[in-house]
N, C-alpha and C positions, 0 to 999 in steps of 0.2 A: 556204667553211667549213675551220676547223679540224679536225682530229682529235680533240682535246678536247672542244671546242663539241659535235661529233655525237655524244660521249658522255652529254654532259650531258642534250641532247637527249632521247635514249633511255631515260635514267633518270627524267627527269620523265613521259613517253608512260607509264613501267611503274608509277608512284608511283600507290597506289588513292587516290581520293577521300577528301573528309571524312568522309562518310556511310558508305562503306566500312570506313573505320579504326573510327568508332564502332560499326557494327554488331558488327564482330569482337569487341569488348568488352563490349556490352552484355547485361545478364539479361534482358532483354524478349523473352520468349518468340517466336521466330520471325523476327526481324528481322535474325537472320545469315545466313537462308535466302535473304532478299529479297534484300538489297543484296551483292550479291557483284561480285567485277572480272568483265568481260565482258559478252556482249549479252544478252538477255532470252530465257529459256528457258520453255517447260512448268512446268516444276517449280518457277521462282520464281514465274508468276503464279499458281498452286495456293497457293504460300506467302502470297503477297499476300491473296488470297481470303478464304484461313481467318485471317488476321490480321485484316483487316479486318471480317470478319462476328464476330470475336471481339469486337472493341472496340465494334463497333455495339450488340453483345447487352450486353455492361457498360455502356456511355453508357444504355441504354433501362432498365436496372435501376434505376442510380444515379437517375436522373429520376423513377422510378417511386417509390421508395423516398422520396426527399426529397419528391416531390409531398404522398405519403401522409403522413410527418411533420409537414408543415406544416398539412396537414387537422385536427391535433391530434384524433385520434378518443378519446373515452373514454366511458367505462359506469360509472357508480356505483350500486349496490344497497344500499339500506339498509332494513332489519327491524327494527322495533322493537318489543317485545313488555314490557308492563307484568308486574312480578313482584312478590308480597307481601312474600317472603323469597326473599334473595339469599346467596351464600355469601361470604365476604368476598374480596375480589381479594388476588392476590399482588403484594404490591409489591419490588421490590428496591431496596435502598439499596446503593449501589455507592461506597465509599469509598477512593479511592485510596492514602490511607495507611494501611497495614494497623494502623501502633501511632502510639499519640498521642507525641507529641516530648516531652512533659513527664513521660511516665512510663518514655522509657528512661532506663537511669542508665549510668555509667561500666563496669561490668561488663559489661552487654549489648552496648555499643558494642567492648568489647574481645574477647568471644567472638565476635561478628558480624562484625567487620573484615573476614576472609577473605571472608563473602558480600556485603561493600559493596565491598571491591576498596580496604579503607583500609590501608596499611601502618602496621607498628607504629611508625614513626618519624611518622607523619602523625595521629598518636591526638590529639595536642592540639589542633589545628588541626581536627581533625572534630569534637571536642567545644566548641569555642567557635563554629562554624559551628551548630551545634546548640542552642546556649545553655546550655550546661554549662562547670562549672569545669574550665579547661585544666590545671589543676598536677596532672599525675598521678604527682608524685614520692612521694607516701605511698600510692597506690594496690595494691593487691593483688587483681588476681585470685581468684576464685572456683575451688575443685578441680573443679569439674563444674558444667555447664550444662543447664538443665531448659527447653528452647523452649513447651512447653506452657503452663510456669510464666510463661513472658514474655507469650505471647498471652494467659490468663487477665489478668496485671496491667497490660499495655502496650496491649492490644487495645481498640478501641472497644468501648463499653458503649450499647447500645440506648436503656437507660432514660438515659442523660444525651443522648441524641442526638434523642430523640422528644419534641417539645416540644408539640405538640396533634395529635390525631387524633381524627377523627370519621368516621363511616360511617352513612347514613342518621340522621342526626341524635343518633346514640349517640355517647357517649365509648367511645373505645379506648386500651388501654394496651400496653405493651412486650410484655405475655404475650400478645397476641392475634397474633404475628409468630411465621413460625417461622424460625428461624436457621439 
């Protein structure tokens, strides 16, 4: 054998096996202590025993919980009581649109454009999107703005939204609700 061939043979013998290389970079706890280059030692055997016991306990718990889940345990308790009088239940109507589009004016859009993320140059396009006249050449904004007045004017009105209401066969109106 030539000298350069002998160097290659020695280098191959010193190379770590694939499992050792994997174990050195693996984040699974304990693997890097088990697969080391060299012979079997007591320390490695203890690490292997601890790793296998932990794996067995983990798998036992997984199988136990999956088995419990598949059994689909359920408990239903129902208590029914008759009552001659009952407090009117609280009902919440949530409309995601805080304002009625038909009541929003050009002045509202002008003053709220910063909150809506609309630039002044984009006001005509935004007005067209909500169904308003996009010609703002003759528009002059007010000197001040009142948000409470906006919500009083353009907010939803329960008297218009409530089409029919009955509780225990009695009619109810918008004034029966808490706002």
